[in-house]
One Martini backbone bead per residue (centre of mass of N, CA, C, O) as a GRO file, in nm:
protein
   93
    1MET     BB    1  -2.992   4.816   0.567
    2GLU     BB    2  -2.789   4.842   0.801
    3HIS     BB    3  -2.786   4.543   0.878
    4GLN     BB    4  -2.672   4.435   0.607
    5LEU     BB    5  -2.403   4.588   0.613
    6LEU     BB    6  -2.299   4.461   0.875
    7PHE     BB    7  -2.314   4.172   0.780
    8ASP     BB    8  -2.113   4.208   0.541
    9ILE     BB    9  -1.869   4.307   0.699
   10PHE     BB   10  -1.837   4.056   0.877
   11GLY     BB   11  -1.807   3.859   0.641
   12ILE     BB   12  -1.551   3.979   0.516
   13VAL     BB   13  -1.366   3.969   0.763
   14ALA     BB   14  -1.393   3.665   0.814
   15SER     BB   15  -1.294   3.570   0.539
   16LEU     BB   16  -1.014   3.697   0.541
   17GLY     BB   17  -0.911   3.567   0.800
   18LEU     BB   18  -0.939   3.268   0.709
   19ILE     BB   19  -0.784   3.275   0.445
   20PHE     BB   20  -0.516   3.405   0.571
   21GLY     BB   21  -0.484   3.152   0.762
   22TYR     BB   22  -0.466   2.914   0.544
   23LEU     BB   23  -0.282   2.981   0.297
   24PRO     BB   24   0.006   2.973   0.419
   25GLN     BB   25  -0.002   2.670   0.487
   26ALA     BB   26  -0.060   2.565   0.204
   27ILE     BB   27   0.179   2.692   0.057
   28GLN     BB   28   0.403   2.569   0.231
   29THR     BB   29   0.326   2.272   0.182
   30ILE     BB   30   0.352   2.273  -0.126
   31ARG     BB   31   0.650   2.369  -0.141
   32THR     BB   32   0.788   2.165   0.091
   33ARG     BB   33   0.627   1.896   0.187
   34GLN     BB   34   0.586   1.960   0.492
   35THR     BB   35   0.409   1.755   0.772
   36ASP     BB   36   0.508   1.697   1.068
   37GLY     BB   37   0.331   1.938   1.230
   38ILE     BB   38   0.071   1.792   1.131
   39SER     BB   39  -0.259   1.722   1.207
   40LEU     BB   40  -0.466   1.500   1.078
   41PRO     BB   41  -0.724   1.521   1.251
   42GLY     BB   42  -0.737   1.829   1.234
   43PHE     BB   43  -0.771   1.850   0.919
   44ILE     BB   44  -1.023   1.683   0.899
   45MET     BB   45  -1.202   1.862   1.081
   46MET     BB   46  -1.169   2.121   0.912
   47ALA     BB   47  -1.289   2.007   0.651
   48VAL     BB   48  -1.564   1.934   0.765
   49GLY     BB   49  -1.637   2.214   0.868
   50SER     BB   50  -1.611   2.361   0.595
   51PHE     BB   51  -1.820   2.191   0.444
   52CYS     BB   52  -2.062   2.257   0.628
   53PHE     BB   53  -2.048   2.567   0.589
   54MET     BB   54  -2.083   2.556   0.285
   55CYS     BB   55  -2.367   2.432   0.292
   56GLN     BB   56  -2.492   2.660   0.457
   57GLY     BB   57  -2.436   2.881   0.247
   58ILE     BB   58  -2.619   2.759   0.032
   59MET     BB   59  -2.885   2.763   0.204
   60LEU     BB   60  -2.880   3.087   0.245
   61GLY     BB   61  -2.766   3.210  -0.001
   62ARG     BB   62  -2.693   3.534  -0.025
   63GLU     BB   63  -2.622   3.546   0.289
   64GLY     BB   64  -2.392   3.294   0.238
   65ILE     BB   65  -2.150   3.380   0.049
   66PHE     BB   66  -1.912   3.408   0.248
   67MET     BB   67  -1.930   3.123   0.362
   68LEU     BB   68  -1.893   2.972   0.098
   69ILE     BB   69  -1.622   3.084  -0.009
   70THR     BB   70  -1.445   3.045   0.237
   71ASN     BB   71  -1.501   2.729   0.272
   72ALA     BB   72  -1.401   2.644  -0.003
   73ILE     BB   73  -1.108   2.733   0.040
   74THR     BB   74  -1.050   2.584   0.312
   75CYS     BB   75  -1.122   2.303   0.211
   76LEU     BB   76  -0.912   2.287  -0.012
   77CYS     BB   77  -0.666   2.323   0.170
   78SER     BB   78  -0.720   2.076   0.351
   79VAL     BB   79  -0.711   1.862   0.124
   80ILE     BB   80  -0.427   1.913   0.025
   81ILE     BB   81  -0.284   1.863   0.295
   82PHE     BB   82  -0.392   1.581   0.342
   83PHE     BB   83  -0.258   1.443   0.089
   84ILE     BB   84   0.031   1.515   0.162
   85LYS     BB   85   0.032   1.376   0.437
   86ILE     BB   86  -0.031   1.091   0.340
   87LYS     BB   87   0.209   1.061   0.151
   88ASN     BB   88   0.430   1.108   0.366
   89ASP     BB   89   0.346   0.879   0.560
   90LYS     BB   90   0.390   0.648   0.354
   91MET     BB   91   0.700   0.705   0.297
   92LYS     BB   92   0.796   0.644   0.602
   93ARG     BB   93   0.721   0.320   0.597
   0.00000   0.00000   0.00000
């Protein structure tokens, strides 16, 4: 039981760190629509990574719940920023 509690604590801390790392960028990008300093390949790779970790969380079942929820949120943030970046890049041409 002690091992499971430690596992859950690390999962919660990791989830909060990642979510609060992604959300400010997503919120700022949605509000300002400014994407000049954002690397498109970087956000594509982060979205792919988040999607793969989300799938891994699904496969782990109950033990992967933190991985699933965290990466669903970060994947959504990456996709939103990706589409805003694409739209902005098209408008500049």
